[in-house]
Backbone as a chain_set.jsonl record, in Angstrom:
{"seq": "MLTGKLRLTAIAVLASLTIGGASAAPTTASDRNGDARPGAAVPGVAPSGSDASAVYLDSAGRAMDMDVAEEAGTARQPTAIGCTPVSGRDNPHRSGTGVAASSHGWWKKGNCSNDRAKVFNCLYEWFTDNTWRQQACSETKTLKPGGGSTHRTAARRDCRGTERTSWRNHVEVDVIGEIDTGEKPMNQSEVNCRVY", "coords": {"N": [[7.054, -50.442, -24.889], [7.912, -47.041, -24.946], [10.249, -45.328, -27.053], [12.96, -42.984, -26.386], [12.749, -40.423, -27.928], [10.162, -40.656, -29.026], [8.688, -40.956, -26.692], [9.114, -38.434, -25.461], [7.782, -36.809, -27.319], [5.133, -37.739, -27.021], [4.694, -37.008, -24.351], [4.871, -34.209, -24.594], [2.661, -33.652, -26.258], [0.564, -34.572, -24.618], [0.914, -32.817, -22.435], [0.342, -30.347, -23.666], [-2.352, -30.662, -24.192], [-3.334, -30.907, -21.614], [-2.475, -28.602, -20.184], [-2.787, -26.11, -21.749], [-4.605, -26.482, -23.782], [-7.479, -27.183, -23.545], [-9.819, -29.449, -24.644], [-12.44, -28.973, -27.054], [-15.259, -29.743, -25.827], [-18.473, -31.241, -26.374], [-21.297, -29.122, -25.924], [-23.234, -29.329, -23.045], [-26.177, -29.704, -20.96], [-25.225, -29.986, -18.454], [-23.168, -28.23, -18.129], [-23.671, -26.093, -16.323], [-22.743, -23.784, -15.07], [-21.815, -22.094, -16.969], [-19.106, -21.792, -17.781], [-15.899, -20.604, -19.043], [-14.675, -22.373, -20.811], [-13.603, -23.559, -24.021], [-16.263, -24.236, -26.202], [-18.06, -24.545, -24.127], [-21.281, -23.79, -22.756], [-22.508, -20.458, -22.612], [-23.886, -17.449, -21.148], [-26.273, -15.436, -22.997], [-28.056, -13.633, -25.619], [-31.231, -14.738, -26.301], [-32.089, -16.298, -29.306], [-34.719, -15.585, -31.682], [-37.414, -17.874, -31.816], [-36.215, -19.872, -30.365], [-37.494, -21.061, -28.296], [-38.993, -23.394, -28.731], [-37.49, -25.694, -28.307], [-36.257, -25.247, -25.906], [-34.812, -25.844, -22.673], [-35.492, -25.923, -19.218], [-33.58, -25.391, -16.343], [-33.076, -26.196, -12.927], [-31.589, -24.708, -9.942], [-29.709, -26.594, -9.295], [-29.016, -27.701, -11.658], [-30.763, -29.558, -12.739], [-33.212, -30.763, -15.032], [-36.351, -29.142, -15.511], [-39.933, -29.362, -15.513], [-41.544, -27.069, -17.015], [-43.829, -26.518, -18.458], [-44.551, -24.496, -20.297], [-45.85, -22.345, -22.85], [-44.968, -21.787, -26.348], [-44.335, -19.112, -26.631], [-42.922, -16.565, -24.689], [-44.44, -15.377, -21.71], [-46.937, -16.407, -22.029], [-49.064, -19.154, -21.243], [-49.873, -22.631, -21.411], [-53.267, -23.57, -21.328], [-54.454, -24.984, -18.418], [-55.969, -28.166, -17.617], [-57.113, -28.718, -15.238], [-59.655, -28.582, -12.689], [-60.812, -25.723, -11.049], [-60.23, -22.483, -9.502], [-58.965, -19.571, -11.247], [-56.272, -17.753, -10.65], [-54.675, -14.574, -11.262], [-51.458, -14.261, -12.279], [-49.217, -11.924, -11.436], [-46.468, -10.083, -12.78], [-43.334, -8.516, -13.423], [-41.093, -7.328, -16.013], [-37.838, -8.776, -16.189], [-35.137, -6.837, -14.943], [-32.486, -4.375, -14.455], [-31.551, -3.847, -11.13], [-32.356, -1.173, -8.814], [-29.942, -0.497, -7.697], [-28.241, -1.112, -9.691], [-26.472, -3.232, -9.969], [-27.443, -5.78, -10.124], [-29.605, -8.331, -11.486], [-33.112, -8.209, -11.44], [-36.456, -9.017, -10.394], [-40.037, -9.159, -9.937], [-42.933, -10.574, -8.262], [-46.493, -11.007, -8.006], [-50.032, -11.225, -7.281], [-53.429, -11.396, -8.547], [-56.908, -11.764, -7.805], [-58.477, -12.936, -9.854], [-60.844, -15.292, -10.78], [-61.005, -16.414, -8.29], [-62.017, -17.071, -4.873], [-60.843, -16.766, -2.324], [-58.646, -14.6, -0.385], [-55.898, -14.748, -0.014], [-52.69, -15.888, -0.955], [-49.961, -18.094, -1.594], [-46.976, -17.006, -2.872], [-44.255, -17.001, -5.143], [-41.332, -16.01, -7.018], [-39.036, -16.596, -9.729], [-35.851, -16.05, -11.289], [-34.52, -16.598, -14.511], [-31.742, -17.215, -16.591], [-30.667, -17.051, -19.96], [-28.788, -19.481, -21.785], [-26.261, -20.434, -24.208], [-26.598, -23.098, -24.96], [-29.233, -23.413, -25.321], [-30.664, -23.422, -22.914], [-32.573, -22.365, -20.11], [-31.5, -21.113, -17.228], [-31.95, -21.367, -13.808], [-31.336, -18.703, -11.739], [-31.921, -17.278, -9.458], [-34.316, -17.231, -6.784], [-37.177, -15.888, -5.176], [-38.15, -15.652, -1.69], [-40.912, -17.625, -0.518], [-43.949, -16.019, -0.12], [-46.884, -15.22, 1.81], [-49.453, -13.569, 0.438], [-51.735, -10.804, 0.044], [-54.038, -10.097, -2.629], [-53.096, -7.964, -5.387], [-50.544, -6.536, -5.585], [-48.014, -3.96, -5.737], [-45.531, -2.363, -3.64], [-45.646, -3.565, -1.105], [-46.988, -5.944, -1.359], [-45.713, -8.062, -2.816], [-43.246, -10.319, -4.244], [-39.655, -10.663, -4.49], [-37.043, -11.476, -6.621], [-33.553, -11.727, -7.01], [-30.327, -11.338, -8.451], [-26.878, -10.925, -8.32], [-24.889, -9.204, -10.749], [-22.174, -10.238, -12.804], [-21.08, -9.289, -14.99], [-21.697, -6.873, -17.639], [-22.761, -7.485, -20.083], [-25.239, -7.736, -22.638], [-28.03, -9.77, -22.032], [-30.466, -12.389, -22.163], [-33.215, -12.683, -19.974], [-35.632, -14.285, -17.854], [-38.632, -13.945, -15.965], [-40.387, -15.844, -13.779], [-43.463, -16.595, -12.272], [-45.136, -18.065, -9.568], [-48.228, -19.002, -8.237], [-50.195, -19.974, -5.509], [-53.255, -20.349, -4.386], [-54.547, -20.024, -1.159], [-56.377, -22.484, 0.554], [-58.002, -23.154, -1.58], [-58.609, -24.805, -4.644], [-56.574, -24.225, -7.358], [-55.695, -23.294, -10.735], [-52.727, -24.213, -12.613], [-51.001, -22.25, -13.959], [-47.96, -21.105, -15.428], [-46.698, -18.458, -15.883], [-44.453, -16.344, -17.777], [-42.286, -13.529, -18.059], [-40.15, -11.99, -20.358], [-37.059, -10.334, -20.961], [-34.294, -8.403, -22.275], [-31.372, -7.766, -20.543], [-28.767, -5.719, -19.298], [-26.889, -7.422, -17.833], [-25.066, -10.086, -16.598], [-24.484, -13.412, -15.518], [-21.829, -15.537, -14.841]], "CA": [[7.716, -49.351, -24.232], [8.213, -45.968, -25.89], [11.644, -44.899, -27.113], [13.18, -41.65, -25.821], [12.199, -39.326, -28.714], [8.72, -40.874, -29.119], [8.133, -40.702, -25.373], [9.098, -36.98, -25.268], [6.715, -36.265, -28.159], [3.87, -38.086, -26.371], [4.568, -36.169, -23.151], [4.604, -32.837, -25.035], [1.266, -33.592, -26.719], [-0.276, -34.7, -23.431], [1.032, -31.574, -21.657], [-0.376, -29.251, -24.33], [-3.785, -30.897, -23.99], [-3.66, -30.733, -20.204], [-2.189, -27.255, -19.681], [-3.363, -24.959, -22.431], [-5.52, -26.788, -24.866], [-8.67, -27.958, -23.171], [-10.523, -29.802, -25.876], [-13.791, -28.432, -27.176], [-16.243, -30.793, -25.55], [-19.809, -30.811, -26.758], [-22.019, -28.384, -24.897], [-24.306, -30.102, -22.432], [-26.914, -29.001, -19.916], [-24.512, -30.066, -17.185], [-22.248, -27.102, -18.035], [-24.638, -25.119, -15.837], [-22.149, -22.545, -14.583], [-21.459, -21.247, -18.098], [-17.7, -21.436, -17.671], [-15.3, -20.054, -20.249], [-13.994, -23.389, -21.621], [-14.07, -23.586, -25.412], [-17.381, -25.145, -26.401], [-18.999, -24.541, -23.003], [-22.398, -22.858, -22.898], [-22.358, -19.185, -21.915], [-25.094, -16.629, -21.248], [-26.373, -14.606, -24.192], [-29.39, -13.192, -26.006], [-31.959, -15.861, -26.909], [-32.576, -15.992, -30.654], [-36.147, -15.815, -31.845], [-37.735, -19.246, -32.168], [-35.437, -20.842, -29.583], [-38.324, -21.613, -27.226], [-39.583, -24.69, -29.044], [-36.676, -26.79, -27.766], [-35.549, -24.784, -24.707], [-34.906, -26.652, -21.462], [-35.34, -25.154, -17.99], [-32.782, -26.092, -15.342], [-33.129, -25.603, -11.592], [-30.287, -24.22, -9.475], [-28.783, -27.729, -9.209], [-28.755, -28.173, -13.004], [-31.713, -30.602, -13.13], [-34.27, -30.304, -15.934], [-37.635, -28.874, -14.864], [-41.087, -29.35, -16.394], [-42.145, -25.748, -16.835], [-45.132, -26.528, -19.1], [-44.831, -23.174, -20.858], [-46.131, -22.312, -24.278], [-43.799, -21.427, -27.129], [-44.032, -17.701, -26.523], [-42.793, -16.123, -23.303], [-45.546, -14.569, -21.241], [-48.191, -17.128, -22.151], [-48.983, -20.519, -20.706], [-50.934, -23.528, -21.859], [-54.398, -23.577, -20.41], [-54.507, -26.251, -17.713], [-57.258, -28.842, -17.685], [-57.579, -28.951, -13.87], [-60.815, -27.82, -12.239], [-60.447, -24.816, -9.96], [-60.246, -21.067, -9.849], [-57.793, -19.129, -11.996], [-55.717, -16.475, -10.214], [-53.84, -13.869, -12.231], [-50.081, -14.152, -11.785], [-48.617, -10.652, -11.838], [-45.012, -10.116, -12.87], [-42.725, -7.488, -14.241], [-39.984, -7.798, -16.824], [-36.539, -8.719, -15.523], [-34.511, -5.528, -15.143], [-31.403, -4.082, -13.517], [-32.102, -3.304, -9.884], [-32.074, 0.237, -8.571], [-28.518, -0.328, -7.393], [-27.527, -1.263, -10.949], [-25.496, -4.323, -9.958], [-28.138, -7.071, -10.035], [-30.85, -8.563, -12.22], [-34.182, -8.216, -10.451], [-37.827, -9.18, -10.892], [-41.032, -9.21, -8.865], [-44.14, -11.352, -8.491], [-47.664, -10.705, -7.189], [-51.191, -11.908, -7.843], [-54.777, -10.829, -8.451], [-57.839, -12.849, -7.507], [-59.11, -13.596, -10.999], [-62.163, -15.771, -10.349], [-60.846, -17.112, -7.009], [-62.766, -16.461, -3.779], [-59.984, -16.449, -1.173], [-57.85, -13.386, -0.56], [-54.494, -14.969, 0.356], [-52.024, -16.9, -1.78], [-48.512, -18.231, -1.465], [-46.412, -16.532, -4.141], [-42.809, -16.821, -5.283], [-40.89, -15.831, -8.397], [-37.656, -16.996, -10.015], [-35.156, -15.481, -12.448], [-33.808, -17.543, -15.36], [-30.828, -16.605, -17.558], [-30.539, -17.905, -21.144], [-27.442, -19.92, -22.151], [-26.117, -20.779, -25.621], [-27.026, -24.466, -25.251], [-30.691, -23.289, -25.322], [-31.237, -23.683, -21.6], [-32.881, -21.254, -19.212], [-30.947, -21.607, -15.97], [-32.453, -20.662, -12.627], [-30.249, -17.985, -11.08], [-32.373, -16.773, -8.153], [-35.747, -17.293, -6.48], [-37.587, -15.156, -3.98], [-38.76, -16.488, -0.668], [-42.36, -17.752, -0.704], [-44.672, -15.135, 0.793], [-48.338, -15.235, 1.797], [-49.786, -12.201, 0.022], [-53.055, -10.367, -0.408], [-53.959, -9.77, -4.05], [-52.959, -6.561, -5.75], [-49.225, -6.031, -5.965], [-47.467, -2.828, -5.003], [-44.273, -2.71, -2.97], [-45.839, -4.37, 0.109], [-47.676, -7.197, -1.684], [-45.016, -8.721, -3.908], [-41.994, -11.008, -3.955], [-38.534, -10.136, -5.275], [-35.889, -12.338, -6.888], [-32.439, -10.84, -7.347], [-29.034, -12.006, -8.61], [-25.807, -9.988, -8.654], [-24.279, -9.312, -12.071], [-20.708, -10.321, -12.855], [-20.716, -8.563, -16.2], [-22.789, -6.023, -18.121], [-23.139, -7.845, -21.44], [-26.691, -7.905, -22.831], [-28.389, -11.174, -21.825], [-31.908, -12.64, -22.005], [-33.657, -13.145, -18.655], [-37.067, -14.519, -17.689], [-39.214, -13.908, -14.631], [-41.471, -16.82, -13.661], [-44.203, -16.405, -11.029], [-45.976, -19.205, -9.178], [-49.252, -18.594, -7.278], [-50.993, -21.069, -4.948], [-54.288, -19.727, -3.555], [-54.711, -20.777, 0.088], [-57.715, -23.015, 0.82], [-58.794, -23.24, -2.802], [-57.912, -25.436, -5.761], [-56.379, -23.258, -8.436], [-55.015, -23.808, -11.917], [-51.273, -24.149, -12.474], [-50.283, -21.509, -14.989], [-46.584, -20.747, -15.072], [-46.405, -17.392, -16.835], [-43.108, -15.78, -17.818], [-41.968, -12.316, -18.798], [-38.765, -12.035, -20.821], [-36.451, -9.117, -21.46], [-32.849, -8.403, -22.328], [-30.865, -6.93, -19.451], [-27.311, -5.603, -19.306], [-26.45, -8.117, -16.622], [-24.725, -11.473, -16.926], [-23.865, -14.256, -14.493], [-20.976, -16.528, -15.521]], "C": [[8.127, -48.311, -25.269], [9.696, -45.632, -25.863], [11.745, -43.467, -26.636], [12.506, -40.532, -26.586], [10.67, -39.437, -28.806], [8.038, -40.575, -27.788], [8.065, -39.204, -25.092], [7.989, -36.332, -26.093], [5.351, -36.533, -27.522], [3.635, -37.233, -25.134], [4.233, -34.738, -23.544], [3.159, -32.685, -25.494], [0.313, -33.655, -25.534], [-0.259, -33.428, -22.595], [0.266, -30.45, -22.318], [-1.878, -29.423, -24.187], [-4.199, -30.601, -22.564], [-3.535, -29.28, -19.768], [-2.976, -26.195, -20.43], [-4.442, -25.287, -23.415], [-6.667, -27.654, -24.456], [-9.47, -28.223, -24.423], [-11.931, -29.228, -25.862], [-14.79, -29.567, -27.023], [-17.605, -30.324, -26.011], [-20.506, -30.118, -25.59], [-23.145, -29.241, -24.357], [-24.985, -29.269, -21.37], [-26.169, -29.055, -18.595], [-23.461, -28.974, -17.04], [-23.0, -25.911, -17.442], [-24.04, -23.834, -15.316], [-21.697, -21.639, -15.71], [-20.004, -20.851, -18.058], [-17.137, -21.057, -19.028], [-14.527, -21.083, -21.062], [-14.482, -23.288, -23.053], [-15.191, -24.614, -25.547], [-18.392, -25.168, -25.264], [-20.089, -23.509, -23.257], [-22.132, -21.616, -22.063], [-23.659, -18.413, -22.033], [-25.083, -15.799, -22.532], [-27.799, -14.162, -24.425], [-30.059, -14.348, -26.752], [-32.434, -15.474, -28.303], [-34.069, -16.268, -30.762], [-36.375, -17.247, -32.32], [-36.998, -20.297, -31.352], [-36.29, -21.548, -28.537], [-38.828, -23.024, -27.482], [-38.807, -25.841, -28.416], [-35.951, -26.408, -26.479], [-35.823, -25.705, -23.52], [-34.699, -25.72, -20.266], [-34.577, -26.003, -16.977], [-32.936, -25.399, -14.0], [-31.718, -25.231, -11.141], [-29.257, -25.332, -9.319], [-28.48, -28.317, -10.586], [-29.665, -29.286, -13.478], [-32.802, -30.006, -14.017], [-35.581, -30.177, -15.172], [-38.746, -28.96, -15.921], [-41.828, -28.045, -16.171], [-43.511, -25.646, -17.49], [-45.504, -25.158, -19.637], [-45.096, -23.284, -22.344], [-44.9, -21.802, -25.018], [-43.439, -19.961, -27.009], [-43.962, -17.303, -25.058], [-43.988, -15.252, -22.935], [-46.896, -15.237, -21.39], [-47.995, -18.516, -21.585], [-50.099, -21.348, -21.303], [-52.063, -23.508, -20.847], [-54.482, -24.945, -19.729], [-55.901, -26.857, -17.798], [-57.846, -29.082, -16.301], [-58.8, -28.078, -13.572], [-60.364, -26.947, -11.079], [-60.522, -23.385, -10.42], [-58.95, -20.711, -10.586], [-57.334, -17.774, -11.471], [-54.921, -15.844, -11.351], [-52.458, -13.708, -11.613], [-49.463, -12.873, -12.32], [-47.107, -10.742, -11.829], [-44.536, -8.942, -13.701], [-41.631, -8.115, -15.1], [-38.719, -7.81, -15.979], [-35.854, -7.403, -15.891], [-33.309, -5.398, -14.217], [-32.036, -3.459, -12.284], [-31.73, -1.837, -9.756], [-30.613, 0.496, -8.256], [-27.668, -0.493, -8.645], [-26.557, -2.421, -11.008], [-26.151, -5.697, -9.926], [-29.301, -7.117, -11.015], [-31.941, -8.739, -11.166], [-35.52, -8.445, -11.134], [-38.755, -9.369, -9.703], [-42.22, -10.075, -9.269], [-45.247, -10.928, -7.542], [-48.848, -11.459, -7.794], [-52.437, -11.058, -7.72], [-55.744, -11.999, -8.386], [-58.37, -13.585, -8.73], [-60.501, -14.019, -10.589], [-62.078, -16.584, -9.057], [-61.599, -16.358, -5.914], [-61.864, -15.992, -2.642], [-59.062, -15.272, -1.466], [-56.422, -13.522, -0.029], [-53.936, -16.065, -0.559], [-50.547, -16.931, -1.425], [-47.922, -17.944, -2.843], [-44.894, -16.568, -4.059], [-42.496, -16.594, -6.753], [-39.418, -16.191, -8.523], [-37.145, -16.315, -11.272], [-34.397, -16.583, -13.182], [-32.977, -16.768, -16.379], [-30.656, -17.576, -18.731], [-29.075, -18.203, -21.436], [-27.435, -20.451, -23.577], [-26.392, -22.239, -25.944], [-28.552, -24.573, -25.212], [-31.306, -23.795, -24.022], [-31.516, -22.359, -20.913], [-32.49, -21.751, -17.83], [-31.379, -20.724, -14.804], [-31.279, -20.024, -11.884], [-30.641, -17.436, -9.716], [-33.867, -16.972, -8.021], [-36.011, -16.47, -5.227], [-37.961, -16.152, -2.896], [-40.253, -16.576, -0.997], [-43.04, -16.892, 0.346], [-46.167, -15.379, 0.684], [-48.782, -13.799, 1.564], [-51.277, -12.017, -0.213], [-52.934, -10.072, -1.896], [-53.675, -8.283, -4.262], [-51.602, -6.096, -6.192], [-48.84, -4.813, -5.154], [-46.275, -3.288, -4.182], [-44.46, -3.574, -1.73], [-46.482, -5.722, -0.158], [-47.029, -7.869, -2.886], [-43.768, -9.432, -3.407], [-40.903, -10.405, -4.831], [-37.439, -11.186, -5.39], [-34.779, -11.434, -7.409], [-31.16, -11.651, -7.452], [-28.002, -10.984, -9.048], [-25.233, -10.279, -10.036], [-22.769, -9.476, -11.906], [-20.178, -9.618, -14.087], [-21.916, -7.781, -16.686], [-23.149, -6.298, -19.573], [-24.643, -8.09, -21.506], [-27.025, -9.389, -22.828], [-29.897, -11.296, -21.668], [-32.185, -13.217, -20.624], [-35.159, -13.364, -18.693], [-37.44, -14.472, -16.218], [-40.417, -14.839, -14.629], [-42.134, -16.642, -12.297], [-45.115, -17.6, -10.793], [-46.927, -18.723, -8.074], [-50.033, -19.824, -6.823], [-51.994, -20.449, -3.963], [-54.533, -20.616, -2.341], [-56.168, -21.202, 0.256], [-58.59, -23.174, -0.397], [-57.962, -23.957, -3.868], [-57.785, -24.392, -6.852], [-55.594, -23.901, -9.563], [-53.519, -23.516, -11.816], [-50.562, -23.437, -13.596], [-48.868, -21.202, -14.502], [-46.13, -19.646, -16.026], [-44.995, -16.838, -16.674], [-43.142, -14.421, -18.497], [-40.495, -12.384, -19.141], [-38.313, -10.653, -21.242], [-34.94, -9.282, -21.513], [-32.343, -7.36, -21.336], [-29.344, -6.879, -19.57], [-26.758, -6.131, -18.003], [-26.208, -9.564, -16.992], [-24.083, -12.145, -15.738], [-23.063, -15.316, -15.227], [-20.983, -17.819, -14.771]], "O": [[8.628, -48.655, -26.34], [10.329, -45.645, -24.807], [10.725, -42.793, -26.492], [11.761, -39.752, -25.992], [9.966, -38.435, -28.681], [6.946, -40.009, -27.756], [7.07, -38.732, -24.542], [7.327, -35.407, -25.622], [4.503, -35.642, -27.487], [2.516, -36.783, -24.888], [3.396, -34.107, -22.898], [2.502, -31.699, -25.159], [-0.638, -32.878, -25.457], [-1.301, -33.001, -22.098], [-0.395, -29.67, -21.633], [-2.605, -28.436, -24.073], [-5.297, -30.097, -22.327], [-4.402, -28.776, -19.055], [-3.751, -25.456, -19.823], [-5.151, -24.378, -23.849], [-6.82, -28.763, -24.969], [-9.765, -27.299, -25.182], [-12.531, -29.024, -24.807], [-15.116, -30.26, -27.986], [-17.866, -29.121, -26.036], [-20.325, -30.484, -24.429], [-23.921, -29.813, -25.122], [-24.45, -28.253, -20.926], [-26.446, -28.256, -17.7], [-22.91, -28.794, -15.954], [-22.965, -24.821, -18.014], [-24.772, -22.861, -15.131], [-21.238, -20.525, -15.454], [-19.682, -19.683, -18.279], [-17.82, -21.175, -20.046], [-13.769, -20.688, -21.948], [-15.647, -22.967, -23.289], [-15.07, -25.736, -25.055], [-19.469, -25.746, -25.41], [-19.851, -22.482, -23.893], [-21.602, -21.698, -20.955], [-24.461, -18.69, -22.926], [-24.024, -15.499, -23.082], [-28.653, -14.293, -23.548], [-29.508, -14.87, -27.721], [-33.099, -14.453, -28.476], [-34.615, -17.087, -30.022], [-35.611, -17.765, -33.134], [-37.139, -21.492, -31.615], [-35.851, -22.538, -27.951], [-39.066, -23.774, -26.535], [-39.396, -26.851, -28.034], [-35.11, -27.171, -26.004], [-36.91, -26.266, -23.381], [-33.839, -24.84, -20.297], [-34.884, -27.178, -16.777], [-32.93, -24.17, -13.926], [-30.758, -25.424, -11.888], [-28.062, -25.056, -9.221], [-27.768, -29.317, -10.686], [-29.392, -29.907, -14.506], [-33.26, -28.887, -13.786], [-35.888, -30.991, -14.301], [-38.513, -28.661, -17.092], [-42.64, -27.928, -15.254], [-44.294, -24.771, -17.122], [-46.634, -24.703, -19.46], [-44.621, -24.204, -23.009], [-43.907, -21.427, -24.395], [-42.291, -19.606, -27.276], [-44.839, -17.66, -24.271], [-44.483, -14.483, -23.759], [-47.903, -14.7, -20.931], [-46.866, -18.991, -21.467], [-51.152, -20.821, -21.661], [-51.825, -23.436, -19.641], [-54.573, -25.964, -20.414], [-56.886, -26.153, -18.021], [-58.96, -29.595, -16.187], [-58.956, -26.989, -14.124], [-59.609, -27.4, -10.218], [-60.835, -23.101, -11.576], [-57.973, -21.458, -10.549], [-57.933, -16.751, -11.803], [-54.541, -16.53, -12.3], [-52.307, -13.095, -10.557], [-49.213, -12.752, -13.52], [-46.526, -11.403, -10.968], [-45.25, -8.444, -14.57], [-41.288, -9.285, -14.933], [-38.544, -6.935, -15.13], [-35.98, -6.921, -17.016], [-33.128, -6.206, -13.306], [-32.949, -2.64, -12.389], [-30.892, -1.327, -10.5], [-30.101, 1.585, -8.516], [-26.512, -0.069, -8.674], [-25.871, -2.584, -12.017], [-25.459, -6.693, -9.715], [-29.904, -6.093, -11.337], [-31.71, -9.35, -10.123], [-35.698, -8.11, -12.305], [-38.314, -9.697, -8.602], [-42.483, -10.283, -10.453], [-44.98, -10.534, -6.406], [-48.672, -12.248, -8.722], [-52.506, -10.132, -6.912], [-55.437, -13.095, -8.855], [-58.684, -14.772, -8.633], [-61.273, -13.195, -10.098], [-62.983, -17.363, -8.76], [-61.795, -15.147, -6.013], [-62.098, -14.933, -2.061], [-58.738, -14.982, -2.618], [-55.806, -12.53, 0.361], [-54.622, -17.032, -0.887], [-49.966, -15.928, -1.012], [-48.309, -18.551, -3.842], [-44.312, -16.211, -3.035], [-43.291, -16.939, -7.627], [-38.655, -16.105, -7.56], [-37.906, -16.039, -12.2], [-33.717, -17.399, -12.561], [-33.446, -15.788, -16.958], [-30.515, -18.782, -18.524], [-28.222, -17.319, -21.354], [-28.47, -20.868, -24.098], [-26.417, -22.594, -27.122], [-29.103, -25.667, -25.087], [-32.319, -24.494, -24.022], [-30.804, -21.373, -21.101], [-33.081, -22.702, -17.317], [-31.197, -19.507, -14.817], [-30.352, -20.711, -11.456], [-29.767, -17.156, -8.896], [-34.604, -16.895, -9.004], [-35.165, -16.375, -4.338], [-38.075, -17.35, -3.153], [-40.794, -15.703, -1.675], [-42.758, -17.005, 1.539], [-46.672, -15.704, -0.39], [-48.523, -12.918, 2.385], [-51.983, -12.944, -0.612], [-51.831, -9.82, -2.381], [-53.983, -7.455, -3.405], [-51.521, -5.301, -7.129], [-49.283, -4.648, -4.017], [-46.042, -4.489, -4.048], [-43.521, -4.262, -1.328], [-46.517, -6.569, 0.734], [-47.706, -8.208, -3.856], [-43.295, -9.185, -2.298], [-41.198, -9.714, -5.806], [-36.966, -11.719, -4.386], [-35.034, -10.491, -8.158], [-30.924, -12.55, -6.645], [-28.208, -10.26, -10.022], [-25.106, -11.434, -10.443], [-22.168, -8.922, -10.985], [-18.977, -9.381, -14.213], [-23.031, -7.99, -16.208], [-23.766, -5.46, -20.231], [-25.245, -8.587, -20.554], [-26.391, -10.176, -23.53], [-30.538, -10.409, -21.105], [-31.486, -14.118, -20.16], [-35.873, -12.718, -19.46], [-36.679, -14.895, -15.347], [-41.36, -14.64, -15.395], [-41.446, -16.548, -11.28], [-45.782, -18.08, -11.71], [-46.492, -18.113, -7.098], [-50.479, -20.622, -7.647], [-51.628, -20.073, -2.849], [-54.708, -21.826, -2.482], [-57.081, -20.388, 0.117], [-59.806, -23.317, -0.267], [-56.756, -23.736, -3.976], [-58.766, -23.75, -7.228], [-54.92, -24.914, -9.376], [-53.098, -22.672, -11.025], [-49.598, -23.972, -14.143], [-48.627, -21.061, -13.303], [-45.275, -19.876, -16.881], [-44.421, -16.858, -15.585], [-43.94, -14.194, -19.407], [-39.678, -12.789, -18.314], [-39.089, -9.886, -21.813], [-34.375, -10.177, -20.884], [-32.824, -6.228, -21.299], [-28.71, -7.88, -19.905], [-26.229, -5.384, -17.18], [-27.05, -10.198, -17.629], [-23.259, -11.559, -15.037], [-23.579, -15.937, -16.157], [-20.327, -18.776, -15.183]]}, "num_chains": 1, "name": "protein.A"}
């Protein structure tokens, strides 16, 4: 049993840890909301060379197998047999309203025969624990090849701050009625938009 003075000291230490001094826990991928706790991962600008060990997380914080090459915008060549569509995408950017990160996806036929594909795109924000966290995905649309405002998808996420942050746009294309390869191309850019 603690004596009076020792017990008061223990209570004071415990209170300072509980009330104002959250301990600096190691940063983990499960800190997916990028909260402001000391040591928690937060959004930022991805340093060069960070791709080699980067992890992609879905909106629930689960690791994803993105199968991307070390440089954004390129993908490993798949070994599957099938046609190769061209996945069109723009760089992540501030939307016309200026309050959201935005990106688009479309496709071109490449060497595929069919003229319809299911297309969607997702936005990923970089965090200081070297994770790319999925912040928004478009709905999946059946599109003709080509792009333009009527033949594309749009992913969008409202900004909570205007600090410069790295974002990636990933586009997925599945040609209808035809086996196609599974490239997962990305475009990356820094945008004055941050989600906390």
